[in-house]
C-alpha positions as CSV (number, residue, x, y, z in Angstrom):
1,X,-22.9,-17.7,15.7
2,X,-22.8,-14.0,15.0
3,X,-21.3,-13.3,18.5
4,X,-18.6,-15.9,18.0
5,X,-17.6,-14.9,14.5
6,X,-14.2,-13.3,14.0
7,X,-13.7,-9.7,13.0
8,X,-10.8,-9.1,10.7
9,X,-9.5,-6.0,9.0
10,X,-7.6,-6.4,5.7
11,X,-5.1,-4.0,4.1
12,X,-5.4,-5.4,0.6
13,X,-2.2,-3.8,-0.7
14,X,-0.6,-4.0,-4.2
15,X,2.7,-5.1,-2.7
16,X,1.6,-6.7,0.6
17,X,-1.5,-8.0,2.3
18,X,-1.9,-7.5,6.1
19,X,-4.7,-8.9,8.3
20,X,-5.7,-7.5,11.6
21,X,-7.8,-9.7,14.0
22,X,-9.8,-8.2,16.8
23,X,-8.1,-8.8,20.1
24,X,-4.8,-10.0,18.5
25,X,-3.6,-7.2,16.3
26,X,-1.7,-7.9,13.1
27,X,-1.8,-11.7,12.6
28,X,-0.6,-11.9,9.0
29,X,1.7,-9.9,6.8
30,X,2.6,-11.5,3.4
31,X,3.5,-10.3,-0.2
32,X,0.5,-10.1,-2.5
33,X,1.9,-12.7,-4.9
34,X,0.5,-16.0,-6.2
35,X,2.6,-18.6,-8.2
36,X,0.7,-20.7,-10.6
37,X,1.3,-23.5,-13.1
38,X,0.1,-22.0,-16.4
39,X,-1.2,-25.1,-18.3
40,X,-3.3,-26.5,-15.5
41,X,-3.9,-23.2,-13.6
42,X,-2.7,-24.9,-10.5
43,X,-1.7,-22.8,-7.5
44,X,1.8,-23.6,-6.4
45,X,2.6,-21.0,-3.8
46,X,1.1,-17.9,-2.2
47,X,2.7,-15.0,-0.3
48,X,6.4,-15.1,0.7
49,X,7.2,-18.3,-1.1
50,X,5.6,-17.1,-4.3
51,X,7.4,-13.8,-4.1
52,X,10.7,-15.6,-4.1
53,X,9.8,-17.0,-7.5
54,X,9.4,-13.6,-9.1
55,X,11.7,-13.4,-12.1
56,X,13.1,-16.9,-11.4
57,X,10.3,-19.2,-12.7
58,X,10.6,-21.6,-15.7
59,X,8.2,-21.1,-18.7
60,X,5.4,-23.2,-17.3
61,X,5.2,-21.3,-14.0
62,X,4.1,-17.7,-13.6
63,X,4.3,-15.5,-10.5
64,X,1.3,-13.2,-10.5
65,X,0.7,-10.0,-8.6
66,X,-3.2,-9.8,-8.8
67,X,-3.5,-6.2,-7.5
68,X,-2.3,-3.2,-9.4
69,X,-2.5,0.5,-8.4
70,X,-4.3,-0.4,-5.2
71,X,-7.2,-2.3,-6.9
72,X,-8.0,-5.8,-8.1
73,X,-6.5,-6.5,-11.6
74,X,-7.0,-10.3,-11.6
75,X,-10.2,-11.2,-9.8
76,X,-9.8,-15.0,-9.8
77,X,-6.2,-14.9,-8.5
78,X,-7.1,-12.3,-5.8
79,X,-9.9,-14.7,-4.7
80,X,-7.4,-17.5,-4.4
81,X,-5.0,-15.4,-2.4
82,X,-7.6,-14.0,-0.1
83,X,-9.1,-17.5,0.5
84,X,-5.7,-18.8,1.4
85,X,-4.8,-16.0,3.8
86,X,-8.2,-15.8,5.5
87,X,-8.2,-19.6,6.0
88,X,-4.9,-19.2,7.8
89,X,-6.5,-16.7,10.2
90,X,-9.9,-18.3,10.7
91,X,-8.5,-21.9,10.6
92,X,-11.0,-24.5,12.0
93,X,-13.7,-22.0,12.9
94,X,-14.8,-21.6,9.3
95,X,-18.4,-22.4,10.4
96,X,-18.3,-18.9,12.0
97,X,-18.0,-16.7,9.0
98,X,-15.9,-13.6,9.7
99,X,-17.0,-10.0,9.5
100,X,-14.5,-8.3,7.2
101,X,-13.4,-4.7,6.6
102,X,-11.2,-4.0,3.6
103,X,-9.5,-0.6,3.0
104,X,-9.7,0.8,-0.6
105,X,-8.2,3.9,-2.3
106,X,-10.1,7.1,-2.3
107,X,-10.3,7.2,-6.1
108,X,-11.8,3.7,-6.4
109,X,-14.6,3.3,-8.9
110,X,-17.9,1.6,-8.2
111,X,-16.9,-1.3,-10.4
112,X,-13.6,-1.7,-8.4
113,X,-15.6,-1.5,-5.1
114,X,-17.9,-4.2,-6.3
115,X,-14.9,-6.4,-7.2
116,X,-13.5,-6.1,-3.6
117,X,-16.9,-6.9,-2.1
118,X,-17.4,-9.9,-4.4
119,X,-14.0,-11.2,-3.6
120,X,-14.8,-11.0,0.2
121,X,-18.2,-12.7,-0.5
122,X,-16.6,-15.5,-2.4
123,X,-14.1,-16.3,0.4
124,X,-16.9,-16.6,3.0
125,X,-17.3,-13.2,4.7
126,X,-20.5,-12.8,6.7
127,X,-20.5,-9.0,6.3
128,X,-18.1,-6.9,4.3
129,X,-17.4,-3.2,4.9
130,X,-15.1,-0.9,3.0
131,X,-13.1,2.0,4.5
132,X,-11.1,4.6,2.5
133,X,-7.4,4.1,2.9
134,X,-6.3,7.5,4.2
135,X,-9.1,7.3,6.8
136,X,-7.8,3.9,7.9
137,X,-4.2,5.3,8.0
138,X,-5.3,8.2,10.1
139,X,-7.0,6.0,12.6
140,X,-4.0,3.7,12.7
141,X,-1.7,6.7,13.2
142,X,-3.7,7.8,16.2
143,X,-4.9,11.0,14.7
144,X,-8.0,12.7,16.3
145,X,-10.2,12.3,13.3
146,X,-13.4,12.9,15.1
147,X,-12.4,16.3,16.4
148,X,-13.2,19.6,14.6
149,X,-9.5,20.1,13.7
150,X,-7.6,19.4,10.5
151,X,-5.4,16.4,10.2
152,X,-3.4,15.6,7.1
153,X,-2.2,12.2,6.2
154,X,-0.1,10.9,3.2
155,X,-0.2,7.1,2.8
156,X,2.3,5.8,0.2
157,X,1.9,2.1,-0.6
158,X,3.1,-0.1,-3.4
159,X,0.4,1.0,-5.9
160,X,-1.0,4.3,-4.7
161,X,-0.3,7.5,-2.8
162,X,-3.4,8.5,-0.8
163,X,-3.4,12.2,0.4
164,X,-6.2,13.5,2.6
165,X,-7.2,16.2,5.0
166,X,-9.6,14.9,7.7
167,X,-11.9,16.7,10.1
168,X,-15.0,15.7,12.1
169,X,-14.7,12.1,11.1
170,X,-14.7,12.7,7.4
171,X,-12.4,13.4,4.5
172,X,-12.6,17.0,3.6
173,X,-10.1,17.1,0.7
174,X,-8.3,14.2,-0.9
175,X,-6.3,12.9,-3.9
176,X,-5.5,9.4,-4.9
177,X,-2.5,9.0,-7.1
178,X,-1.6,5.8,-9.0
179,X,1.9,6.3,-7.8
180,X,3.7,4.2,-5.2
181,X,6.7,1.9,-4.5
182,X,6.1,-0.1,-7.7
183,X,6.5,3.0,-9.9
184,X,9.8,3.8,-8.1
185,X,11.1,0.3,-8.9
186,X,10.0,0.6,-12.5
187,X,11.9,4.0,-12.7
188,X,15.0,2.3,-11.4
189,X,14.8,-0.5,-14.0
190,X,14.3,2.0,-16.7
191,X,17.2,4.2,-15.6
192,X,19.6,1.3,-15.4
193,X,18.5,0.1,-18.9
194,X,18.8,3.6,-20.5
195,X,22.0,4.7,-18.8
196,X,24.0,1.5,-18.7
197,X,22.3,-0.9,-21.2
198,X,21.8,-3.4,-18.4
199,X,18.5,-5.1,-17.5
200,X,17.7,-5.8,-13.9
201,X,14.7,-7.4,-12.2
202,X,12.1,-5.8,-10.0
203,X,13.4,-7.5,-6.9
204,X,16.8,-6.0,-7.5
205,X,15.3,-2.6,-8.0
206,X,13.4,-3.0,-4.7
207,X,16.6,-4.0,-2.9
208,X,18.3,-0.9,-4.3
209,X,15.5,1.3,-3.0
210,X,15.9,-0.1,0.5
211,X,19.7,0.1,0.4
212,X,20.5,3.4,-1.4
213,X,17.2,4.9,-2.4
214,X,16.6,8.5,-1.3
215,X,14.2,11.4,-1.8
216,X,16.5,13.9,-0.2
217,X,20.3,13.5,0.3
218,X,22.2,15.5,3.0
219,X,25.9,16.2,2.3
220,X,28.0,13.2,3.1
221,X,25.1,10.7,3.1
222,X,25.7,9.3,-0.4
223,X,26.0,5.5,-0.6
224,X,26.9,2.9,-3.3
225,X,25.4,-0.4,-4.2
226,X,26.7,-3.1,-6.5
227,X,24.1,-4.1,-9.0
228,X,24.0,-7.4,-11.0
229,X,22.1,-7.6,-14.2
230,X,22.3,-8.7,-17.9
231,X,24.1,-6.6,-20.5
232,X,21.7,-5.9,-23.4
233,X,24.5,-5.9,-26.0
234,X,26.4,-9.1,-25.0
235,X,23.6,-10.9,-23.2
236,X,26.2,-11.7,-20.4
237,X,25.9,-11.0,-16.7
238,X,27.3,-7.6,-15.7
239,X,28.1,-5.8,-12.4
240,X,27.6,-2.1,-11.8
241,X,28.1,0.3,-9.0
242,X,25.2,2.8,-8.5
243,X,25.1,5.6,-6.0
244,X,22.3,7.4,-4.1
245,X,22.5,10.5,-6.3
246,X,21.7,8.4,-9.3
247,X,18.7,6.9,-7.6
248,X,17.5,10.3,-6.6
249,X,17.7,11.3,-10.3
250,X,15.8,8.1,-11.3
251,X,13.1,8.9,-8.8
252,X,12.7,12.6,-9.6
253,X,9.5,12.4,-11.7
254,X,7.8,9.9,-9.3
255,X,8.7,12.0,-6.2
256,X,7.3,15.2,-7.7
257,X,4.0,13.5,-8.8
258,X,3.4,13.0,-5.1
259,X,4.8,16.4,-4.0
260,X,2.5,18.1,-6.6
261,X,-0.4,16.1,-5.3
262,X,0.3,17.3,-1.7
263,X,0.4,20.9,-2.9
264,X,-2.9,20.4,-4.8
265,X,-4.6,19.1,-1.6
266,X,-3.2,21.9,0.5
267,X,-4.4,24.5,-2.0
268,X,-8.0,23.1,-1.8
269,X,-8.0,22.9,2.0
270,X,-10.2,25.4,3.8
271,X,-8.1,28.1,5.6
272,X,-9.2,27.1,9.1
273,X,-8.0,23.5,8.5
274,X,-4.8,24.8,6.8
275,X,-3.9,26.6,10.0
276,X,-4.3,23.3,12.0
277,X,-2.1,21.5,9.6
278,X,0.6,24.1,9.7
279,X,0.5,23.9,13.5
280,X,0.3,20.1,13.8
281,X,2.2,19.0,10.7
282,X,1.6,16.3,8.1
283,X,1.8,12.5,8.9
284,X,3.4,10.1,6.5
285,X,2.5,6.4,6.6
286,X,2.9,3.3,4.3
287,X,6.1,1.6,3.1
288,X,6.9,4.5,0.8
289,X,7.3,6.8,3.8
290,X,10.4,4.8,4.7
291,X,12.2,6.1,1.6
292,X,15.1,8.0,3.0
293,X,14.5,11.8,3.2
294,X,10.9,11.6,1.9
295,X,9.6,13.5,5.0
296,X,12.4,16.1,4.5
297,X,11.5,16.6,0.8
298,X,7.8,17.2,1.5
299,X,8.6,19.5,4.4
300,X,11.1,21.5,2.2
301,X,8.6,21.8,-0.6
302,X,5.6,22.8,1.5
303,X,7.1,24.6,4.5
304,X,5.1,22.3,6.8
305,X,6.6,19.9,9.4
306,X,6.3,16.3,8.3
307,X,6.4,13.3,10.7
308,X,6.5,9.5,10.0
309,X,3.9,7.5,11.9
310,X,4.8,4.8,14.3
311,X,5.2,1.5,12.4
312,X,4.1,3.0,9.1
313,X,4.0,-0.4,7.3
314,X,1.1,-1.6,9.5
315,X,-0.6,1.7,9.9
316,X,-3.5,1.1,7.5
317,X,-4.1,-2.5,8.6
318,X,-4.2,-1.4,12.3
319,X,-6.6,1.5,11.4
320,X,-8.8,-0.9,9.5
321,X,-9.0,-3.3,12.4
322,X,-9.7,-0.5,14.9
323,X,-12.4,0.9,12.7
324,X,-14.0,-2.6,12.6
325,X,-13.9,-2.8,16.4
326,X,-15.6,0.6,16.7
327,X,-18.0,-0.1,13.8
328,X,-21.0,1.5,15.7
329,X,-19.2,4.8,16.2
330,X,-17.8,4.9,12.7
331,X,-20.7,3.6,10.7
332,X,-21.5,7.0,9.2
333,X,-18.0,7.5,7.7
334,X,-17.7,4.0,6.2
335,X,-18.7,3.2,2.7
336,X,-21.9,1.7,4.1
337,X,-23.7,2.0,0.8
338,X,-21.2,-0.5,-0.6
339,X,-21.4,-2.9,2.4
340,X,-23.0,-6.2,1.9
341,X,-24.5,-8.7,4.3
342,X,-23.8,-12.2,3.2
343,X,-26.5,-14.7,4.1
């Protein structure tokens, strides 16, 4: 039974959940959202279908995002979501319980670790391992983490920004910031409300981020986007035109929380590893790395070349899966003291 059990790696993200299956690669990529009927606590939809309901549900239906800042905020709903997604991957072979590896933020507390392990236990994992997110991102990005050289990775997800310097298979210096794509969306909603007295939803703010959002704007690259929201004074629908420069202003504080975090990690990095990073550059991964000009901003602020990893959205999930495949080689750097064998 053990030999036939599946091995799956899970990127349990605030915005999206990705599952990697040994031998197949990424087999699932869905939003981390569950839609429920409030009175009877009945699950109506999970993933993409549930996300489409955000901001559009009647009073008796609520669309819940059970993860916040990279960790479990609603245990029961997370369990429902994980069970649904894992059952789609495992399907009829549920008798062969899967071995699961889940990535977690560097700054996760022991209580938060326990919640992740308990969630995996409840959905039928045979064994559960945890791996720190920047380590998974570095593996997924193909960095030589086991070599005696410094590699620096910045993984920006929906809930957190994970910054780490890695050498000889371990994290030497790191910082986990509760700052990610969700905070950028909140900043956009706040800016539109304060500047124009118009309320927009988080889906609209996210669309604006993809279309005209920027961390660094070159001359002539400014774009406009037509926003539809509700006027606070009249209560009526209203259209606005917002440009990239305004978005850059709205994002300023969020951007520099991450930039300052990068500076802090670099300041604490041993000199020998610093020279490696200057020579080889910094790698960006995660959905936040796709914000236009983010690599340029960090490079300008640090004086170090910055490169975006291949397929940054799946980097952590791929790294988690690869780590699970090479569990014997990596056992010493996993959070083995938090692993649990489930009988």
